[in-house]
C-alpha positions in Angstrom: 19.3 22.3 -50.7 16.8 23.7 -48.3 13.8 21.6 -47.3 10.4 23.0 -48.1 9.3 22.4 -44.4 12.2 24.5 -43.0 11.3 27.5 -40.9 12.8 30.9 -40.9 15.2 31.3 -38.0 16.7 34.3 -36.2 14.9 37.3 -34.6 11.6 38.4 -35.9 11.9 41.5 -38.2 9.7 44.6 -37.9 7.3 43.4 -40.6 6.8 40.1 -38.8 6.4 41.7 -35.4 3.8 44.1 -36.9 1.8 41.2 -38.5 1.7 39.3 -35.2 0.6 42.5 -33.4 -2.1 43.1 -36.0 -3.5 39.6 -36.0 -2.7 37.8 -32.7 -6.2 38.6 -31.3 -8.1 37.3 -34.4 -5.9 34.4 -35.6 -4.5 31.4 -33.8 -0.8 31.2 -33.1 -0.5 28.2 -35.6 -2.1 30.2 -38.4 0.3 33.2 -37.9 3.2 30.9 -37.7 2.2 29.3 -41.0 1.8 32.7 -42.7 5.3 33.9 -41.5 6.9 30.4 -42.0 8.0 30.6 -38.4 8.0 28.1 -35.6 4.9 28.1 -33.5 7.0 28.5 -30.3 8.6 31.6 -31.7 5.3 33.3 -32.5 3.8 32.2 -29.2 6.8 33.6 -27.2 6.4 37.0 -28.9 2.6 37.1 -28.3 3.1 36.6 -24.6 5.0 40.0 -24.5 2.1 41.9 -26.2 -0.4 43.9 -24.1 -4.1 43.4 -24.6 -3.8 39.6 -24.8 -7.1 38.2 -23.4 -7.3 35.7 -20.6 -9.0 33.2 -22.9 -6.0 33.4 -25.2 -3.7 32.7 -22.4 -5.8 29.8 -21.3 -5.9 28.4 -24.8 -2.1 28.5 -25.0 -1.8 26.8 -21.7 -4.0 23.9 -22.8 -1.7 23.3 -25.8 1.4 22.9 -23.6 2.7 19.7 -22.0 2.0 21.3 -18.6 -1.7 20.9 -19.1 -1.3 17.2 -19.8 0.5 17.0 -16.4 -2.4 18.8 -14.8 -5.0 16.3 -16.4 -3.0 13.5 -14.9 -3.1 15.1 -11.4 -6.6 16.4 -11.2 -10.2 15.3 -11.8 -12.4 16.9 -14.6 -14.1 19.1 -12.0 -10.8 20.2 -10.4 -9.5 21.0 -14.0 -12.5 23.2 -14.5 -11.7 24.9 -11.3 -8.1 25.3 -12.4 -9.1 26.9 -15.6 -11.4 29.3 -13.9 -8.7 30.3 -11.4 -6.2 30.7 -14.2 -8.5 32.9 -16.1 -9.1 35.1 -13.1 -5.4 35.5 -12.4 -4.6 36.5 -15.9 -7.5 39.1 -15.9 -6.3 40.4 -12.5 -2.8 41.0 -13.9 -4.3 42.4 -17.2 -2.4 39.9 -19.3 1.0 41.2 -18.3 2.4 37.9 -17.1 6.0 36.7 -17.6 6.9 33.1 -17.9 8.3 32.8 -14.3 5.2 34.6 -13.0 3.0 32.1 -14.8 4.7 29.3 -13.0 4.0 31.0 -9.7 0.3 31.3 -10.7 0.2 27.6 -11.6 1.6 26.7 -8.3 -0.7 28.9 -6.3 -3.7 27.4 -8.1 -2.5 23.8 -7.7 -2.0 24.4 -4.0 -5.5 25.9 -3.7 -7.1 22.9 -5.4 -5.2 20.5 -3.1 -6.5 22.5 -0.1 -10.0 22.3 -1.5 -9.6 18.5 -2.0 -8.7 18.0 1.6 -11.6 20.1 2.8 -14.0 18.0 0.6 -12.6 14.8 2.0 -13.1 16.3 5.5 -16.7 17.1 4.7 -17.3 13.6 3.4 -16.0 12.2 6.8 -18.2 14.7 8.8 -21.2 13.3 7.0 -20.0 9.7 7.6 -19.5 10.5 11.4 -22.9 11.9 11.7 -24.4 8.8 10.1 -22.4 6.5 12.4 -23.4 8.5 15.4 -27.1 8.0 14.5 -26.4 4.2 14.1 -24.7 4.2 17.5 -27.7 5.8 19.2 -30.0 3.2 17.6 -27.7 0.3 18.7 -27.7 1.5 22.3 -31.5 1.5 22.3 -31.7 -2.1 21.1 -32.4 -4.8 23.6 -30.4 -6.9 24.1 -27.5 -4.6 23.1 -24.9 -5.9 20.5 -21.7 -4.9 22.3 -19.6 -5.8 19.3 -21.5 -3.5 17.0 -21.4 -0.7 19.5 -17.7 -1.1 20.0 -17.0 -1.2 16.2 -19.0 2.0 15.7 -17.3 3.8 18.5 -13.9 2.8 17.2 -14.8 3.9 13.6 -16.0 7.3 14.9 -12.8 7.8 16.8 -10.7 6.9 13.9 -12.7 9.1 11.5 -12.4 12.1 13.8 -8.6 11.7 13.9 -8.5 11.6 10.1 -10.7 14.7 10.0 -8.2 16.6 12.3 -5.3 15.5 10.0 -7.2 16.6 6.9 -8.0 20.0 8.5 -4.4 20.6 9.4 -3.2 19.6 5.9 -5.8 22.0 4.4 -4.6 24.7 6.7 -0.9 24.1 5.6 -2.0 24.3 1.9 -3.9 27.5 2.5 -0.8 29.1 4.2 1.4 27.9 1.3 -1.0 29.6 -1.2 -1.0 32.8 0.8 2.9 32.7 0.6 2.8 32.1 -3.1 0.3 35.0 -3.7 2.6 37.3 -1.7 5.6 36.2 -3.8 3.8 37.2 -7.1 2.4 40.5 -5.5 -1.2 39.2 -5.9 -2.6 40.5 -2.7 -4.3 43.9 -2.2 -1.5 45.0 0.2 1.2 44.2 -2.3 -0.6 45.9 -5.2 -0.9 49.0 -3.0 2.9 48.8 -2.3 3.5 48.4 -6.0 1.4 51.5 -6.8 3.3 53.4 -4.1 6.6 52.5 -5.5 5.5 53.4 -9.0 5.3 57.1 -7.9 9.0 57.0 -7.2 9.8 56.5 -10.9 11.3 59.7 -12.2 9.9 61.7 -15.2 13.1 60.8 -17.0 12.5 57.1 -16.6 9.0 57.5 -17.9 10.1 59.4 -21.0 12.8 56.9 -21.7 10.3 54.1 -21.5 7.9 55.9 -23.8 10.7 56.4 -26.3 11.8 52.7 -26.2 8.3 51.1 -26.1 6.4 51.8 -29.2 3.3 49.8 -28.1 3.0 51.7 -24.8 3.6 55.0 -26.7 0.7 54.1 -29.0 -1.6 53.2 -26.1 -0.9 56.4 -24.3 -1.5 58.4 -27.5 -4.9 56.8 -27.9 -5.8 57.5 -24.3 -4.7 61.1 -24.5 -6.7 61.7 -27.7 -9.9 60.1 -26.1 -9.5 62.3 -23.1 -9.0 65.4 -25.3 -12.1 64.7 -27.3 -14.2 63.9 -24.2 -12.9 67.1 -22.5 -13.9 69.1 -25.6 -17.3 67.6 -25.8 -17.9 68.3 -22.1 -16.8 71.9 -22.4 -19.3 72.4 -25.2 -22.0 71.0 -23.1 -21.2 72.9 -19.9 -20.9 76.3 -21.7 -24.5 76.1 -22.6 -27.2 77.6 -20.2 -28.4 75.0 -17.7 -31.7 75.0 -15.9 -31.2 74.0 -12.2 -33.7 72.3 -10.0 -34.9 75.7 -8.6 -35.7 76.8 -12.3 -32.8 79.2 -12.2 -30.8 79.3 -15.4 -27.0 79.9 -15.5 -23.9 78.9 -17.2 -22.0 76.0 -15.5 -18.7 77.4 -17.1 -18.5 81.2 -16.8 -15.7 82.8 -18.7 -15.1 85.4 -21.4 -16.0 83.0 -24.2 -19.3 81.9 -22.7 -20.2 85.5 -21.8 -19.5 86.5 -25.4 -21.9 83.8 -26.5 -24.6 85.2 -24.2 -24.0 88.8 -25.5 -24.3 87.5 -29.1 -27.5 85.7 -28.3 -28.9 88.9 -26.6 -28.1 91.0 -29.6 -29.6 88.5 -31.9 -32.8 88.3 -29.8 -33.1 92.1 -29.7 -32.7 92.3 -33.5 -35.5 89.8 -34.0 -37.8 91.8 -31.6 -37.2 94.9 -33.7 
């Protein structure tokens, strides 16, 4: 006997995929899974493949995963806010088209960046501390009689602090280099995006047509864009075939062809008929 709490298994059918595509922007993954009697992970996996998923939705999914708990154990609250902001920015940059392995690269790049920021903050704290100790040292040297022990301690602390500052600066620099390497691996730099766009032009027309036939979502998107362009071009043609008064008060037709000339002749005939 099947348990009432059992989930449907196997691949999603067309009706289920269509329901997810229609509702994933307005309903939570849990709500969709409940309607379809599917596991949450099954629905979530399919939504990650859909275009148009917002960065906020990606972030919400991330915060539900065990990986976010690991991040909470590693970073402070302010660093987590920075992490969420960086993650949101990356997802928007890639327009929501992020595979699981690419998301891992994004998480690593953000993690490295925050570690670099942490080192730089520690260095800034030491800089302020050194400045304060240097002021104390100047005051101690002006005191009579001089406290040699206090002066020596301050000089020693300043030297040690400067050495730690140098180490922190080097560590931050290494983290920044690692982040740059990570960004290059996931093609997140401007140069890499340019290379990708250049490579895209090498795709043959046959490849594009095959992709359009196989990908119903992309086909629908292109169809909507083409229809919007057609309507916009039609509206602009209607506007530009009307007489336009230029800055020198001369009137002319921006688009001059047999159709617009015919309109002018019709208007002239109509005007002459009204005058008679």
